[in-house]
C-alpha positions as CSV (number, residue, x, y, z in Angstrom):
1,X,-21.2,25.0,-0.8
2,X,-22.0,25.2,2.9
3,X,-21.4,28.8,4.1
4,X,-20.5,30.1,7.6
5,X,-24.1,31.5,7.9
6,X,-25.5,28.0,7.6
7,X,-23.6,27.0,10.8
8,X,-24.8,29.6,13.3
9,X,-22.9,30.5,16.5
10,X,-23.8,32.2,19.7
11,X,-22.8,32.2,23.4
12,X,-24.0,30.1,26.4
13,X,-22.6,28.9,29.7
14,X,-21.2,25.4,30.1
15,X,-18.7,23.5,32.3
16,X,-15.4,23.1,30.6
17,X,-13.9,19.6,31.3
18,X,-10.4,21.0,31.0
19,X,-10.3,24.1,33.2
20,X,-13.8,23.8,34.9
21,X,-14.7,27.3,33.8
22,X,-18.4,28.1,34.0
23,X,-18.1,31.4,32.1
24,X,-20.3,32.1,29.1
25,X,-18.6,30.6,26.1
26,X,-19.2,30.6,22.3
27,X,-21.0,27.7,20.8
28,X,-21.4,26.8,17.1
29,X,-23.0,24.2,15.0
30,X,-21.0,22.1,12.6
31,X,-21.4,19.0,10.4
32,X,-19.5,15.8,9.8
33,X,-16.4,16.9,7.7
34,X,-15.3,13.4,6.9
35,X,-18.4,11.7,5.5
36,X,-21.5,12.9,3.6
37,X,-24.1,13.4,6.3
38,X,-27.0,15.7,7.2
39,X,-26.3,15.5,10.9
40,X,-25.4,18.7,12.8
41,X,-23.5,18.9,16.1
42,X,-23.2,21.6,18.7
43,X,-19.7,22.5,20.0
44,X,-18.5,24.9,22.7
45,X,-15.3,26.9,22.8
46,X,-14.3,27.7,26.4
47,X,-13.8,31.5,26.9
48,X,-11.2,30.8,29.6
49,X,-8.8,28.2,28.1
50,X,-10.1,28.1,24.5
51,X,-10.6,24.3,24.5
52,X,-13.4,22.7,22.4
53,X,-16.0,20.3,23.6
54,X,-19.1,18.7,22.0
55,X,-22.4,19.7,23.7
56,X,-23.8,16.2,24.0
57,X,-22.2,12.8,23.0
58,X,-24.4,11.2,20.3
59,X,-26.2,8.1,21.7
60,X,-25.3,6.2,18.5
61,X,-21.7,7.4,18.4
62,X,-20.3,4.0,17.2
63,X,-22.3,4.4,14.0
64,X,-20.0,7.3,13.1
65,X,-17.0,4.9,13.1
66,X,-17.5,2.8,9.9
67,X,-14.9,0.3,8.9
68,X,-13.4,2.8,6.4
69,X,-12.4,5.1,9.3
70,X,-8.6,5.3,9.0
71,X,-7.4,4.1,12.4
72,X,-9.1,0.8,11.7
73,X,-7.1,0.1,8.6
74,X,-4.1,-2.2,8.8
75,X,-0.7,-0.8,7.7
76,X,0.5,-1.9,4.2
77,X,3.9,-3.6,3.9
78,X,5.1,-0.6,1.9
79,X,4.4,1.7,4.9
80,X,6.3,-0.6,7.3
81,X,9.3,-0.6,4.9
82,X,9.1,3.2,4.6
83,X,9.0,3.6,8.4
84,X,12.2,1.6,8.8
85,X,14.0,4.2,6.6
86,X,12.3,7.1,8.5
87,X,13.4,5.6,11.8
88,X,17.0,5.3,10.7
89,X,17.0,8.9,9.4
90,X,15.3,10.5,12.4
91,X,17.7,8.9,14.9
92,X,20.5,10.8,13.2
93,X,18.8,14.2,13.1
94,X,18.7,16.9,15.8
95,X,15.3,17.9,17.2
96,X,14.6,20.9,14.9
97,X,15.4,18.9,11.8
98,X,13.2,16.1,13.0
99,X,10.4,18.6,13.4
100,X,10.9,19.9,9.9
101,X,10.9,16.4,8.5
102,X,7.6,15.7,10.2
103,X,6.1,18.9,8.9
104,X,7.0,18.1,5.3
105,X,6.7,14.4,5.0
106,X,4.2,13.4,7.8
107,X,5.7,10.1,8.8
108,X,4.1,7.9,11.4
109,X,3.9,10.0,14.6
110,X,4.7,7.0,16.9
111,X,7.9,6.2,14.9
112,X,8.9,9.9,14.8
113,X,8.6,10.2,18.6
114,X,10.5,7.0,19.4
115,X,13.2,7.8,16.9
116,X,13.7,11.4,18.1
117,X,13.8,10.2,21.7
118,X,16.5,7.6,20.9
119,X,14.9,5.0,23.1
120,X,16.5,1.5,23.3
121,X,14.6,-1.4,21.5
122,X,13.9,-3.1,24.9
123,X,11.9,-0.1,26.1
124,X,8.5,-1.2,27.4
125,X,5.8,0.6,25.4
126,X,2.0,0.6,25.8
127,X,-0.2,2.2,23.1
128,X,-3.8,2.9,24.3
129,X,-6.3,3.0,21.5
130,X,-3.9,1.5,19.0
131,X,-6.5,1.0,16.3
132,X,-5.1,-1.5,13.7
133,X,-1.7,-1.1,15.5
134,X,0.0,0.7,12.6
135,X,2.5,2.4,15.0
136,X,3.3,-0.7,17.0
137,X,3.7,-2.8,13.8
138,X,6.2,-0.2,12.6
139,X,8.1,-0.4,15.9
140,X,8.1,-4.2,15.8
141,X,9.4,-4.1,12.2
142,X,12.4,-2.1,13.4
143,X,13.3,-4.4,16.3
144,X,11.3,-3.2,19.4
145,X,10.5,-6.2,21.6
146,X,8.4,-5.1,24.6
147,X,5.2,-3.8,22.9
148,X,1.6,-3.8,24.1
149,X,-1.5,-2.4,22.4
150,X,-5.2,-2.0,23.5
151,X,-8.3,-1.0,21.6
152,X,-11.8,-1.9,22.6
153,X,-13.2,-1.2,19.0
154,X,-10.9,-3.6,17.1
155,X,-11.8,-7.2,16.2
156,X,-10.3,-9.3,19.0
157,X,-9.3,-12.0,16.5
158,X,-7.3,-9.4,14.6
159,X,-5.5,-8.4,17.8
160,X,-4.7,-12.0,18.7
161,X,-2.8,-12.4,15.5
162,X,-0.4,-9.5,16.1
163,X,3.2,-10.4,16.9
164,X,3.0,-8.7,20.4
165,X,0.6,-8.3,23.3
166,X,-2.7,-6.7,22.2
167,X,-6.0,-6.6,24.0
168,X,-9.6,-5.7,23.0
169,X,-10.1,-3.4,26.0
170,X,-9.3,0.2,27.0
171,X,-6.3,-0.9,29.2
172,X,-4.4,-4.2,29.7
173,X,-6.3,-6.6,32.0
174,X,-3.3,-7.1,34.2
175,X,-1.6,-3.9,35.4
176,X,2.2,-3.7,34.8
177,X,4.5,-0.7,34.5
178,X,5.6,0.7,31.2
179,X,8.4,3.1,30.4
180,X,6.3,4.9,27.6
181,X,2.5,5.1,27.3
182,X,1.2,6.5,24.1
183,X,-2.1,7.9,23.0
184,X,-1.9,8.6,19.3
185,X,-4.9,10.8,18.4
186,X,-7.1,9.0,21.0
187,X,-7.4,11.7,23.6
188,X,-9.9,13.8,21.6
189,X,-12.2,10.7,21.2
190,X,-12.6,10.3,25.0
191,X,-15.7,11.5,26.8
192,X,-13.8,11.6,30.1
193,X,-10.0,12.0,29.4
194,X,-9.4,13.0,33.1
195,X,-10.5,9.5,34.3
196,X,-8.2,7.7,31.8
197,X,-5.2,9.9,32.9
198,X,-5.9,8.9,36.5
199,X,-6.1,5.2,35.6
200,X,-2.8,5.4,33.7
201,X,-1.0,6.3,36.9
202,X,-1.2,2.5,37.8
203,X,0.6,1.6,34.5
204,X,3.4,4.1,34.4
205,X,6.9,3.3,35.6
206,X,8.4,5.7,38.2
207,X,10.6,7.4,35.5
208,X,8.1,6.8,32.7
209,X,6.4,9.3,30.4
210,X,3.0,9.5,28.7
211,X,3.1,10.7,25.1
212,X,-0.2,12.2,23.8
213,X,-0.7,13.2,20.2
214,X,-3.9,15.3,19.7
215,X,-5.3,18.3,17.8
216,X,-4.8,21.7,19.3
217,X,-7.8,24.0,19.9
218,X,-5.7,27.2,20.2
219,X,-4.1,26.7,16.8
220,X,-4.1,29.1,13.9
221,X,-6.2,26.8,11.7
222,X,-8.8,26.2,14.4
223,X,-9.5,30.0,14.7
224,X,-9.3,30.7,11.0
225,X,-11.5,27.8,9.7
226,X,-13.7,27.5,12.9
227,X,-16.5,25.0,12.2
228,X,-14.8,23.9,9.0
229,X,-11.4,23.1,10.7
230,X,-10.7,19.6,9.4
231,X,-9.4,18.3,12.8
232,X,-12.6,19.2,14.5
233,X,-13.9,16.0,13.0
234,X,-17.5,16.1,14.4
235,X,-18.8,14.1,16.2
236,X,-15.9,11.7,16.7
237,X,-13.8,14.3,18.4
238,X,-15.7,14.8,21.6
239,X,-13.3,17.4,23.0
240,X,-10.0,19.1,21.9
241,X,-7.7,20.7,24.4
242,X,-5.8,24.0,24.1
243,X,-2.3,24.0,25.4
244,X,-3.3,25.6,28.7
245,X,-6.4,23.4,28.9
246,X,-4.4,20.3,28.6
247,X,-1.9,21.4,31.3
248,X,-4.8,22.2,33.7
249,X,-6.3,18.7,33.2
250,X,-2.9,16.9,33.4
251,X,-2.1,18.7,36.7
252,X,-5.4,17.7,38.2
253,X,-4.7,14.1,37.3
254,X,-1.2,14.2,39.0
255,X,1.1,14.9,36.1
256,X,3.6,17.6,35.2
257,X,4.2,18.8,31.7
258,X,7.6,17.9,30.3
259,X,7.2,19.3,26.8
260,X,4.8,20.3,24.1
261,X,5.8,20.2,20.4
262,X,3.5,21.1,17.5
263,X,3.8,18.7,14.5
264,X,1.1,19.9,12.1
265,X,1.3,19.5,8.3
266,X,-0.2,21.0,5.2
267,X,-3.3,18.8,5.8
268,X,-4.6,21.5,8.2
269,X,-5.0,23.9,5.3
270,X,-5.9,21.6,2.4
271,X,-8.4,19.5,4.3
272,X,-10.0,22.6,5.9
273,X,-10.4,24.5,2.6
274,X,-11.9,21.4,1.1
275,X,-14.4,21.2,4.0
276,X,-15.2,24.9,3.6
277,X,-16.2,24.1,0.0
278,X,-18.6,21.4,1.2
279,X,-16.5,18.4,0.2
280,X,-16.2,15.6,2.8
281,X,-12.7,14.3,3.3
282,X,-13.6,10.7,2.3
283,X,-15.9,11.5,-0.6
284,X,-15.1,10.7,-4.2
285,X,-14.7,14.4,-4.9
286,X,-12.0,14.8,-2.3
287,X,-8.6,16.0,-3.3
288,X,-7.3,13.0,-1.4
289,X,-9.1,10.5,-3.6
290,X,-5.9,9.3,-5.2
291,X,-6.5,10.4,-8.8
292,X,-3.7,11.6,-11.0
293,X,-5.2,15.2,-11.0
294,X,-5.5,15.2,-7.2
295,X,-1.9,14.0,-6.8
296,X,-0.8,16.8,-9.1
297,X,-2.7,19.5,-7.2
298,X,-1.3,18.2,-3.9
299,X,2.2,18.2,-5.3
300,X,1.8,21.9,-6.2
301,X,0.2,22.9,-2.9
302,X,2.1,20.9,-0.3
303,X,5.6,22.5,-0.4
304,X,4.4,26.0,0.4
305,X,1.8,25.0,2.9
306,X,4.4,22.7,4.6
307,X,6.7,25.7,5.1
308,X,3.8,27.7,6.6
309,X,3.0,24.7,8.8
310,X,6.6,24.4,9.9
311,X,6.6,28.1,10.9
312,X,3.4,27.7,12.8
313,X,4.8,24.7,14.6
314,X,7.8,26.8,15.7
315,X,5.6,29.3,17.4
316,X,3.3,26.6,18.9
317,X,0.3,27.4,16.7
318,X,0.2,24.3,14.6
319,X,-3.1,22.4,14.7
320,X,-1.8,19.3,16.4
321,X,0.7,18.7,19.1
322,X,2.7,16.1,21.1
323,X,2.4,16.4,24.8
324,X,4.9,14.6,27.1
325,X,3.9,14.3,30.7
326,X,5.1,12.4,33.8
327,X,3.8,11.8,37.3
328,X,4.6,14.4,40.0
């Protein structure tokens, strides 16, 4: 087992990319929590806004994104069928019940947002960093017609075969305006999130919104589990905002905050405790390995931890959030 003493922590000054604070901030060493690795990575926690940031981006960062990394996996047909049912259900539920459903059953975040927003099926939607386009495939399967995805790390041939516009680039090559722009757990992978937000001004329609899903650095799980918090995901997560840190950054890029909703699940506890025990998330020993025993343990743990997660979401201390912003 890796203990807290193995991952030392101390204080040092650094420049926070979110609030630009230069105050002395705590730094700590952590390891890859997803794959078995001997690599160690240095992170800072800003003493002003409490956002998290890696000290130095690894020069070989792409090597930490193997083909088994989940965003690169294409959605199975069973998931698309399930999301059709989820969409129909969420369109009928008030906001708080939708939040509870998300906490307990963890449906696709993109489908959850679109359903709860009750957007029409001709709404123009751009997903930046779409991965294997799981979310867009779900929306296409339930009748949305104006969809675009971008991802510079996905095989261009795979993207060409999708039933909507998809580009192997960070942003579409020809600017056009979109009603909704989504970044589904992409923000934390960016070395310079401020620059991307500035670029997105050229793609957002006058009344459009940007929907950003990302981990939350000022969450209960982040403080309790620290270097073993599963959503820290070193070194792929280069920075993780706090609520106030995100709002500072968005305001500098010319956006106002419309809303922030936490949507964490039991994964914040189960995954983090497993990491604390020294078990990588994608190892054969992981509780998420799909064995009958693992499924039984998850069935016992998930209900109670989902209730705790729902309560943390209500007080904005869940470990992931959905930020909605729009241009000033």
